[in-house]
Backbone as CSV, one residue per row, in Angstrom:
resi,resn,N_x,N_y,N_z,CA_x,CA_y,CA_z,C_x,C_y,C_z
1,MET,-69.602,-49.411,15.307,-69.585,-47.960,15.163,-69.052,-47.615,13.787
2,PRO,-69.678,-46.696,13.108,-69.234,-46.316,11.767,-67.812,-45.781,11.769
3,ALA,-67.067,-46.122,10.741,-65.665,-45.695,10.650,-65.520,-44.190,10.669
4,ALA,-66.504,-43.478,10.148,-66.420,-42.015,10.102,-66.346,-41.408,11.492
5,LEU,-66.871,-42.098,12.483,-66.861,-41.556,13.828,-65.828,-42.210,14.719
6,LEU,-65.153,-43.219,14.224,-64.172,-43.878,15.067,-62.942,-43.008,15.195
7,ASN,-62.704,-42.560,16.383,-61.472,-41.863,16.692,-60.853,-42.666,17.803
8,SER,-59.652,-42.376,18.177,-58.955,-43.223,19.132,-59.598,-43.257,20.508
9,SER,-60.314,-42.229,20.919,-60.898,-42.192,22.262,-61.869,-43.340,22.497
10,VAL,-62.792,-43.528,21.581,-63.834,-44.532,21.773,-63.270,-45.955,21.692
11,PRO,-62.511,-46.326,20.654,-61.966,-47.689,20.623,-61.033,-48.000,21.801
12,ARG,-60.224,-47.011,22.219,-59.343,-47.252,23.371,-60.144,-47.582,24.609
13,ARG,-61.206,-46.823,24.847,-62.034,-47.059,26.027,-62.783,-48.386,25.917
14,GLN,-63.300,-48.701,24.729,-64.009,-49.964,24.539,-63.076,-51.153,24.750
15,LEU,-61.914,-51.091,24.127,-60.967,-52.187,24.234,-60.460,-52.342,25.663
16,GLY,-60.139,-51.229,26.297,-59.679,-51.282,27.690,-60.721,-51.881,28.615
17,ARG,-61.975,-51.477,28.423,-63.072,-51.989,29.252,-63.235,-53.499,29.051
18,GLU,-63.128,-53.942,27.801,-63.281,-55.367,27.526,-62.110,-56.174,28.091
19,LEU,-60.907,-55.648,27.990,-59.747,-56.345,28.565,-59.870,-56.460,30.082
20,ARG,-60.348,-55.405,30.711,-60.548,-55.437,32.170,-61.623,-56.465,32.530
21,ARG,-62.702,-56.487,31.736,-63.767,-57.464,31.988,-63.248,-58.895,31.868
22,LEU,-62.451,-59.162,30.843,-61.869,-60.496,30.677,-60.984,-60.857,31.873
23,ARG,-60.171,-59.909,32.292,-59.267,-60.172,33.419,-60.038,-60.471,34.692
24,GLU,-61.050,-59.664,34.962,-61.782,-59.813,36.219,-62.752,-60.995,36.206
25,ARG,-63.523,-61.135,35.123,-64.592,-62.140,35.115,-64.165,-63.494,34.573
26,LEU,-63.325,-63.491,33.550,-62.932,-64.759,32.937,-61.748,-65.376,33.683
27,ALA,-60.715,-64.552,33.901,-59.510,-65.073,34.536,-59.539,-64.910,36.053
28,GLY,-60.214,-63.865,36.536,-60.281,-63.636,37.980,-58.937,-63.318,38.606
29,VAL,-58.085,-62.615,37.848,-56.758,-62.285,38.384,-56.656,-60.785,38.657
30,PRO,-55.945,-60.436,39.721,-55.728,-59.009,39.987,-54.846,-58.383,38.903
31,GLN,-54.999,-57.097,38.747,-54.229,-56.357,37.743,-52.723,-56.546,37.943
32,THR,-52.286,-56.472,39.182,-50.846,-56.598,39.464,-50.319,-57.971,39.074
33,THR,-51.134,-59.005,39.274,-50.715,-60.369,38.914,-50.587,-60.504,37.395
34,ALA,-51.570,-59.994,36.678,-51.525,-60.063,35.214,-50.311,-59.308,34.685
35,ALA,-50.053,-58.131,35.221,-48.905,-57.335,34.772,-47.601,-58.078,35.061
36,ARG,-47.505,-58.662,36.234,-46.285,-59.389,36.609,-46.061,-60.591,35.695
37,GLU,-47.135,-61.307,35.342,-47.031,-62.464,34.442,-46.433,-62.089,33.090
38,LEU,-46.768,-60.878,32.617,-46.282,-60.429,31.312,-45.018,-59.575,31.425
39,GLU,-44.508,-59.435,32.637,-43.322,-58.623,32.918,-43.528,-57.175,32.496
40,TRP,-44.725,-56.673,32.797,-45.090,-55.282,32.562,-45.214,-54.581,33.900
41,SER,-45.227,-53.272,33.852,-45.549,-52.527,35.070,-47.075,-52.545,35.229
42,ALA,-47.524,-52.483,36.464,-48.968,-52.427,36.724,-49.559,-51.157,36.105
43,THR,-48.762,-50.101,36.050,-49.221,-48.834,35.481,-49.542,-48.992,33.994
44,LYS,-48.722,-49.756,33.278,-48.978,-49.975,31.852,-50.344,-50.622,31.648
45,LEU,-50.618,-51.668,32.402,-51.887,-52.367,32.264,-53.050,-51.479,32.720
46,LEU,-52.846,-50.731,33.777,-53.877,-49.817,34.266,-54.257,-48.797,33.194
47,ARG,-53.252,-48.196,32.558,-53.509,-47.192,31.522,-54.188,-47.807,30.299
48,MET,-53.843,-49.048,29.984,-54.504,-49.729,28.869,-55.975,-49.968,29.197
49,GLU,-56.255,-50.461,30.385,-57.625,-50.762,30.789,-58.474,-49.505,30.932
50,ARG,-57.865,-48.396,31.241,-58.601,-47.134,31.349,-58.806,-46.467,29.990
51,GLY,-58.175,-46.994,28.961,-58.308,-46.410,27.630,-57.492,-45.145,27.462
52,GLU,-56.431,-45.017,28.225,-55.609,-43.805,28.199,-54.526,-43.830,27.139
53,VAL,-54.189,-45.025,26.646,-53.089,-45.160,25.686,-53.495,-46.086,24.539
54,PRO,-52.867,-45.907,23.380,-53.105,-46.866,22.290,-52.615,-48.252,22.720
55,ILE,-53.206,-49.288,22.152,-52.856,-50.663,22.519,-52.458,-51.421,21.262
56,ARG,-51.324,-52.082,21.342,-50.847,-52.877,20.205,-51.618,-54.198,20.136
57,ALA,-51.860,-54.680,18.922,-52.568,-55.945,18.740,-51.819,-57.085,19.427
58,GLU,-50.483,-57.045,19.392,-49.686,-58.092,20.030,-49.947,-58.133,21.537
59,ASP,-50.106,-56.965,22.153,-50.389,-56.914,23.590,-51.787,-57.444,23.892
60,VAL,-52.734,-57.162,23.000,-54.090,-57.675,23.172,-54.070,-59.205,23.146
61,VAL,-53.343,-59.774,22.199,-53.252,-61.235,22.086,-52.633,-61.818,23.347
62,LEU,-51.548,-61.218,23.834,-50.906,-61.715,25.053,-51.876,-61.702,26.236
63,LEU,-52.597,-60.610,26.392,-53.545,-60.502,27.504,-54.676,-61.515,27.372
64,CYS,-55.226,-61.606,26.176,-56.329,-62.542,25.964,-55.904,-63.989,26.212
65,GLU,-54.712,-64.344,25.761,-54.209,-65.703,26.004,-53.993,-65.940,27.484
66,LEU,-53.466,-64.955,28.180,-53.264,-65.061,29.630,-54.600,-65.251,30.348
67,TYR,-55.631,-64.574,29.869,-56.942,-64.637,30.521,-57.771,-65.841,30.086
68,GLY,-57.302,-66.580,29.066,-58.019,-67.767,28.617,-59.183,-67.465,27.690
69,ALA,-59.102,-66.370,26.940,-60.176,-66.004,26.008,-60.179,-66.942,24.807
70,ASP,-61.346,-67.118,24.208,-61.450,-67.977,23.027,-60.899,-67.249,21.800
71,LEU,-60.648,-68.010,20.734,-60.031,-67.477,19.520,-60.871,-66.366,18.888
72,LYS,-62.186,-66.511,18.887,-63.064,-65.502,18.300,-62.915,-64.162,19.036
73,THR,-62.851,-64.213,20.349,-62.677,-62.998,21.159,-61.315,-62.373,20.897
74,ILE,-60.284,-63.201,20.846,-58.928,-62.706,20.590,-58.876,-61.987,19.244
75,GLU,-59.442,-62.591,18.217,-59.425,-61.986,16.881,-60.195,-60.667,16.857
76,ALA,-61.349,-60.629,17.503,-62.169,-59.413,17.501,-61.461,-58.272,18.228
77,LEU,-60.885,-58.570,19.384,-60.217,-57.514,20.146,-58.910,-57.080,19.490
78,ALA,-58.179,-58.015,18.902,-56.941,-57.661,18.198,-57.246,-56.784,16.988
79,ALA,-58.390,-57.004,16.348,-58.784,-56.181,15.194,-59.125,-54.756,15.622
80,LEU,-59.555,-54.584,16.854,-59.886,-53.252,17.368,-58.627,-52.457,17.739
81,ALA,-57.554,-53.150,18.055,-56.323,-52.494,18.517,-55.788,-51.408,17.579
82,PRO,-55.692,-51.623,16.263,-55.162,-50.553,15.399,-55.985,-49.265,15.451
83,LYS,-57.272,-49.386,15.733,-58.127,-48.205,15.806,-57.814,-47.348,17.039
84,THR,-57.125,-47.918,18.013,-56.763,-47.149,19.211,-55.654,-46.145,18.931
85,LYS,-55.053,-46.245,17.752,-53.968,-45.330,17.379,-54.425,-44.214,16.447
86,GLU,-55.640,-44.331,15.914,-56.132,-43.340,14.959,-56.334,-41.987,15.625
87,LYS,-56.065,-40.965,14.878,-56.190,-39.595,15.387,-57.484,-38.973,14.875
88,GLY,-58.119,-38.199,15.727,-59.294,-37.433,15.330,-58.859,-36.092,14.750
89,TRP,-59.777,-35.377,14.137,-59.463,-34.091,13.522,-58.905,-33.097,14.530
90,TRP,-59.293,-33.201,15.781,-58.878,-32.243,16.809,-57.410,-32.385,17.193
91,HIS,-56.746,-33.446,16.793,-55.323,-33.602,17.099,-54.460,-32.598,16.351
92,ASP,-55.040,-31.938,15.348,-54.319,-30.879,14.634,-54.180,-29.626,15.492
93,TYR,-54.968,-29.545,16.545,-54.951,-28.384,17.439,-54.105,-28.735,18.656
94,ALA,-52.819,-28.465,18.572,-51.850,-28.921,19.561,-52.047,-28.337,20.952
95,SER,-52.705,-27.200,21.053,-52.779,-26.534,22.354,-53.919,-27.012,23.236
96,ILE,-54.698,-27.994,22.804,-55.807,-28.415,23.650,-55.337,-29.424,24.694
97,PRO,-55.863,-29.332,25.907,-55.453,-30.258,26.966,-55.978,-31.675,26.711
98,SER,-55.316,-32.672,27.280,-55.687,-34.066,27.024,-57.098,-34.387,27.514
99,TRP,-57.532,-33.793,28.622,-58.890,-34.081,29.105,-59.924,-33.607,28.093
100,PHE,-59.611,-32.509,27.365,-60.558,-32.000,26.389,-60.537,-32.845,25.120
101,GLU,-59.396,-33.440,24.806,-59.325,-34.366,23.669,-60.277,-35.528,23.897
102,LEU,-60.300,-36.045,25.128,-61.217,-37.136,25.453,-62.661,-36.677,25.291
103,PHE,-62.979,-35.493,25.790,-64.324,-34.951,25.685,-64.749,-34.830,24.220
104,ILE,-63.896,-34.275,23.399,-64.237,-34.089,21.985,-64.412,-35.441,21.299
105,GLY,-63.555,-36.387,21.626,-63.680,-37.721,21.034,-65.007,-38.377,21.370
106,LEU,-65.419,-38.257,22.609,-66.695,-38.838,23.018,-67.865,-38.054,22.418
107,GLU,-67.730,-36.736,22.392,-68.757,-35.885,21.792,-68.944,-36.236,20.316
108,GLU,-67.855,-36.438,19.624,-67.880,-36.738,18.197,-68.582,-38.065,17.909
109,ALA,-68.483,-39.012,18.830,-69.081,-40.330,18.625,-70.495,-40.438,19.194
110,ALA,-70.947,-39.426,19.899,-72.240,-39.490,20.588,-73.418,-39.467,19.617
111,ALA,-74.451,-40.202,19.977,-75.693,-40.188,19.222,-76.683,-39.212,19.850
112,HIS,-76.452,-38.866,21.108,-77.368,-37.994,21.837,-76.554,-37.117,22.783
113,LEU,-76.721,-35.819,22.658,-76.025,-34.866,23.524,-77.053,-34.129,24.369
114,ARG,-76.739,-33.944,25.653,-77.588,-33.166,26.557,-76.712,-32.161,27.266
115,GLU,-77.165,-30.918,27.290,-76.372,-29.873,27.946,-77.279,-28.916,28.699
116,PHE,-76.716,-28.316,29.732,-77.391,-27.295,30.525,-76.386,-26.182,30.757
117,HIS,-76.758,-24.962,30.417,-75.834,-23.834,30.553,-76.519,-22.663,31.236
118,THR,-75.777,-22.027,32.132,-76.320,-20.876,32.856,-75.601,-19.578,32.520
119,GLU,-74.428,-19.649,31.880,-73.646,-18.438,31.648,-73.292,-18.170,30.191
120,LEU,-73.101,-19.236,29.415,-72.685,-19.076,28.015,-73.503,-19.984,27.119
121,VAL,-73.618,-19.602,25.866,-74.200,-20.478,24.858,-73.247,-21.663,24.687
122,SER,-73.796,-22.837,24.521,-72.985,-24.036,24.315,-71.969,-23.820,23.191
123,GLY,-70.781,-24.360,23.360,-69.731,-24.194,22.357,-70.135,-24.619,20.970
124,VAL,-70.886,-25.712,20.842,-71.270,-26.189,19.515,-72.363,-25.338,18.877
125,LEU,-72.982,-24.437,19.637,-74.018,-23.549,19.087,-73.520,-22.123,18.852
126,GLN,-72.291,-21.848,19.234,-71.777,-20.485,19.125,-71.482,-20.097,17.678
127,THR,-71.764,-18.840,17.367,-71.366,-18.295,16.072,-69.880,-17.943,16.138
128,ARG,-69.286,-17.684,15.004,-67.875,-17.283,14.963,-67.657,-16.021,15.800
129,GLU,-68.551,-15.054,15.679,-68.409,-13.792,16.407,-68.521,-14.001,17.915
130,TYR,-69.480,-14.812,18.328,-69.678,-15.088,19.754,-68.450,-15.794,20.329
131,ALA,-67.971,-16.816,19.629,-66.802,-17.564,20.090,-65.573,-16.662,20.176
132,THR,-65.395,-15.789,19.190,-64.259,-14.854,19.224,-64.346,-13.959,20.454
133,ALA,-65.538,-13.467,20.759,-65.721,-12.617,21.944,-65.436,-13.399,23.227
134,VAL,-65.887,-14.640,23.295,-65.646,-15.467,24.489,-64.150,-15.681,24.701
135,PHE,-63.426,-16.009,23.647,-61.996,-16.277,23.777,-61.177,-15.000,23.950
136,SER,-61.720,-13.870,23.553,-60.994,-12.605,23.673,-61.091,-12.001,25.069
137,VAL,-62.126,-12.360,25.814,-62.297,-11.843,27.179,-61.523,-12.771,28.106
138,ASN,-60.290,-12.397,28.344,-59.408,-13.233,29.154,-58.547,-12.314,30.001
139,GLN,-58.302,-12.728,31.239,-57.486,-11.887,32.100,-56.019,-11.872,31.664
140,TYR,-55.628,-12.829,30.860,-54.266,-12.878,30.341,-54.304,-12.565,28.854
141,GLU,-53.264,-11.970,28.357,-53.202,-11.675,26.926,-53.052,-12.978,26.139
142,VAL,-53.965,-13.196,25.232,-53.912,-14.364,24.359,-53.665,-13.839,22.959
143,PRO,-52.623,-14.331,22.300,-52.332,-13.854,20.944,-53.512,-14.078,19.994
144,ALA,-53.661,-13.181,19.055,-54.763,-13.253,18.086,-54.757,-14.573,17.321
145,GLU,-53.569,-15.108,17.017,-53.471,-16.375,16.291,-54.068,-17.510,17.115
146,GLU,-53.817,-17.488,18.430,-54.346,-18.537,19.301,-55.866,-18.421,19.419
147,ILE,-56.359,-17.206,19.509,-57.808,-17.000,19.553,-58.440,-17.557,18.279
148,GLU,-57.845,-17.273,17.152,-58.381,-17.762,15.877,-58.359,-19.293,15.815
149,ARG,-57.297,-19.919,16.327,-57.224,-21.387,16.351,-58.344,-21.967,17.213
150,ARG,-58.585,-21.342,18.355,-59.648,-21.817,19.251,-61.020,-21.662,18.601
151,VAL,-61.219,-20.542,17.937,-62.490,-20.305,17.259,-62.682,-21.327,16.139
152,GLU,-61.635,-21.581,15.363,-61.723,-22.566,14.281,-62.083,-23.942,14.825
153,MET,-61.479,-24.313,15.948,-61.788,-25.598,16.555,-63.249,-25.638,16.998
154,ARG,-63.730,-24.575,17.564,-65.122,-24.501,18.003,-66.063,-24.617,16.796
155,MET,-65.735,-23.968,15.704,-66.567,-24.058,14.501,-66.554,-25.483,13.945
156,ARG,-65.412,-26.129,14.040,-65.296,-27.514,13.571,-66.141,-28.443,14.435
157,ARG,-66.139,-28.225,15.746,-66.969,-29.025,16.643,-68.444,-28.872,16.301
158,ALA,-68.850,-27.677,15.900,-70.260,-27.406,15.606,-70.772,-28.218,14.422
159,ARG,-69.890,-28.708,13.590,-70.308,-29.485,12.414,-71.041,-30.769,12.799
160,LEU,-70.814,-31.272,14.002,-71.461,-32.516,14.381,-72.982,-32.362,14.438
161,LEU,-73.470,-31.135,14.593,-74.916,-30.915,14.665,-75.594,-30.921,13.297
162,THR,-74.798,-30.872,12.246,-75.377,-30.882,10.897,-74.917,-32.077,10.073
163,ARG,-74.158,-32.953,10.663,-73.678,-34.107,9.909,-74.840,-35.053,9.608
164,MET,-74.754,-35.685,8.499,-75.770,-36.668,8.120,-75.200,-38.077,8.103
165,GLU,-73.890,-38.178,8.069,-73.239,-39.485,8.053,-72.575,-39.728,9.392
166,PRO,-72.775,-40.785,10.040,-73.720,-41.843,9.729,-75.143,-41.512,10.184
167,TYR,-75.289,-40.508,11.039,-76.611,-40.091,11.489,-76.500,-38.708,12.110
168,LEU,-77.624,-38.032,12.158,-77.689,-36.730,12.806,-77.912,-36.971,14.295
169,PRO,-77.023,-36.478,15.160,-77.214,-36.739,16.594,-78.384,-35.931,17.160
170,ARG,-78.985,-36.464,18.190,-80.034,-35.743,18.910,-79.339,-34.797,19.879
171,PHE,-79.856,-33.572,19.987,-79.224,-32.565,20.832,-80.288,-31.885,21.679
172,ASP,-80.245,-32.105,22.974,-81.155,-31.467,23.918,-80.345,-30.453,24.717
173,ILE,-80.842,-29.224,24.786,-80.109,-28.189,25.506,-81.080,-27.337,26.314
174,VAL,-80.636,-26.981,27.492,-81.381,-26.051,28.337,-80.452,-24.875,28.583
175,LEU,-80.932,-23.675,28.223,-80.164,-22.451,28.438,-80.894,-21.568,29.438
176,ASP,-80.155,-20.981,30.341,-80.740,-20.030,31.269,-81.261,-18.825,30.472
177,GLU,-82.344,-18.249,30.927,-82.935,-17.097,30.233,-81.937,-15.955,30.091
178,ALA,-81.069,-15.774,31.066,-80.090,-14.693,31.024,-79.168,-14.797,29.795
179,ILE,-78.880,-15.991,29.368,-78.032,-16.194,28.183,-78.721,-15.624,26.951
180,LEU,-79.999,-15.859,26.853,-80.744,-15.410,25.681,-80.937,-13.902,25.653
181,ARG,-80.933,-13.281,26.795,-81.120,-11.834,26.850,-79.799,-11.145,26.569
């Protein structure tokens, strides 16, 4: 994957998936057994395998050695570990929930996006004015500064549709007729 699109979401998930595969297929050990062998909590290993947390290269080496991985695999996975700590541009927006950080990270790395909307124009297609109106219609008072931050983030997300490096993603969208009217 090109470095320009590598954010922590994708490498964490890739590395976690590969570590789980090694544990299950190569070593054939349950998660709890592997965690106990390394004197870790099962939760720590679970979160690593799910791609929920950054992973240290030293921990990757320990796991790979425990699972009996070859040197080439250990080196490749340990090299991926530092990328699990990298921050994407959206980390500057402190008020976004963690589930949305994952979504943006995956969206940013996607080569093909498909969406279907029945009520609103897709966030990445919204104009500044449309996004401001969407964020302003809220049953709770949202400060103007927060609305502006949300709009800026939405405009930043929209850049993925015009990027040329490393490639322009394919974008398929279906909008309900009511949205267009």
